[in-house]
N, C-alpha and C positions, 0 to 999 in steps of 0.2 A: 797539316792534314794527318796522314798516317805514315809511319815509317816502320820498316821491318827491322827486327833485331839483327845484330851481326850473325851471319851464317844461316839465317832463317830463309826458307824457300816457300814460295806460294805453290800449293798443290792444285787448287781449284778456285775459280771465280764463279760465284753463283748469283744469277739475277732472276727476276720473275720471268715466267714463260712469256713468249711473244704474244700468245693468244690474249692475255690480259690487256696488254697495250692495244692490240688490234680492236678488241671489243669497245674499249673506251674511245678510240679514234673513230670508229664507225658511228658511235653515238654522237660524237661531235659533228660528223658529216651529216647525219640526219638532222641535227639541230640547225645546221647551216642551210639545208634544203627546205626545211619546214616553212620559213617565211615565204619562199617562192611559191610553194604549193598554196598557201593561204592567199597570196596575192592573185594567183591564177584563178582560184575559186571566187574570190571577192570581185575581181575585175569583171567577171561575167554578170555580177549582180551590182551594177553601178547605182541602182536605186538605193541600196542599203548604204553605200558610201557617199551619197549625195550630200547628206547633212555634214559628214566629216569633211568633205571637200570644200564646202562653203566656209567652214571654220578655218581651214588651212589657208584659203584664199590664194591659191597658187596651183602649181602643177603637182598633182597628187603623186605622179610617178617619180618626180624628183624628190619629193618628201619621203616616199617609200625607199628610194635608192639611198638617200642619206642614212636613214636608220638601218637599212639592211647592211650597208658597208660598215657602219658602226658595230652592228651585231657580229659581222664576220671578223672584225678586229678583236672583239672580246673573245670570240671562239678561238681565234688564232693564238692569243695569249694563253688561254686555257689549255689548248693542245700543247703548247710549249711547256707549260707547267707539268702536264701529264708525262711528256717525254722526259723532262728533267728528272722527275721522280722515278720513272722507270729506269733510266740510264744510271743514275747516281745511287740508287739503293742497291747495295751489293754486299755479299758475304765473301770474305777471303778466308779460305781454309789453307793454313800453312802447316808445316811439319811440327809446329809447337803450339799453335793456338788458332782460334777462330775469331775473326774480326768482323763485326757487324757495323756497316756504315749505312746509316739511314738518313736520307735527305728529307727534312720536314719543312717544306716551303722553300722559297728561293734563297733565303739567307740564314737558314738554321739547319745544321747537320749534327747528328748525334753519332758518336763512334764509341762502340763498346767492344771489349775483347775479353776472352777468357781462355785459360790454358786447357789444352786437351786432357790433361790428367785430372781436371776438375769436373769432367762430364760424368753425370750420374745415369742419364737416360736419354735416348734418342727415340722420338716417336714421329712417324709420318702419318699424314692425314690426306687421303685422296677421296674427294667427295664429288659424286656426280658422273654422268656418262661422258660428258665432254672432257673432264679432268682425267678420267680413266683412259679414254681413247687417245688423248694427246699426251698422256704421261706427265701430268703436273699436279702438284699438291703442296701442302704445308709441311715443313720440317720443324719439329719442336725439339730443342736441346735443353735439357735441364742440367743445371750446374750445382755443384756442391759448394758450400761455404757458409758463412754466418747467416746469410740470407739466401734461401734457395731461389734462383732466378730461372726463368724460362725464356730462352731466346727463340724467336720464331722467324723463319723466312717464309713468306707467303707466296704461294703459286710458283714454286721453284720447279724447273724442268727436271724430270727424272729423280724424284726424291729418294727412291730406293738406292740408286747409284750414289747419291750424296751421302746417305747414311753409311753405306759400305766404305766409302772413301774416308769419312770421319773416323769410323771404327778402326780401319786399317792404320790410319795416321796415329790414332791414340795408342794402339797396340805397339807400333814401332817406337813411339816416344817412351812408353813404359819399359820396353826392352832396352833402349839406350840408357835409361836412368838406372836400371838394374845392373847393366854391364859396366857403367862408369864407376871407378873406384872412389870411395869416400875419402876426401882429403883429411889428413891428420891421423889416419889409422895405420899408416905404413911404418 
């Protein structure tokens, strides 16, 4: 997976804001309750379901229960995938670099890292009343190099604080590099 360099220290771990996971989990809950609502409304109108019941030739409630449980199983797996993505997508800010670990599905993980001295620009993006109220937004870090890359952590909690911590760590790293004697010049 990911290993720290000798002497490297983690300053901050950054994940998406809890609100993002909660909204998706509530959507899954609504999708789980929706068939029950449809069943309750449809069972009052058995005339509409009479043709369907004759095709099934059995207990309609058992037929519904089977597919409802199957539906709940699919939603449970989907909720697990949402949680896995939420929990395993992480940014590690160390005293030397930023490591972006992004889980892309169950069996695909992408790990990118860049040194703090390669940072060109840090931009934060907070959009909407909920994001402003709960203090979450996107942090864009643009790096220097042959190819200008833009690393993004989406829906991070307190992006202003994250930006401050990255800038402080970058400044400390630059000061350490300036203070270190250049080998071979003595």
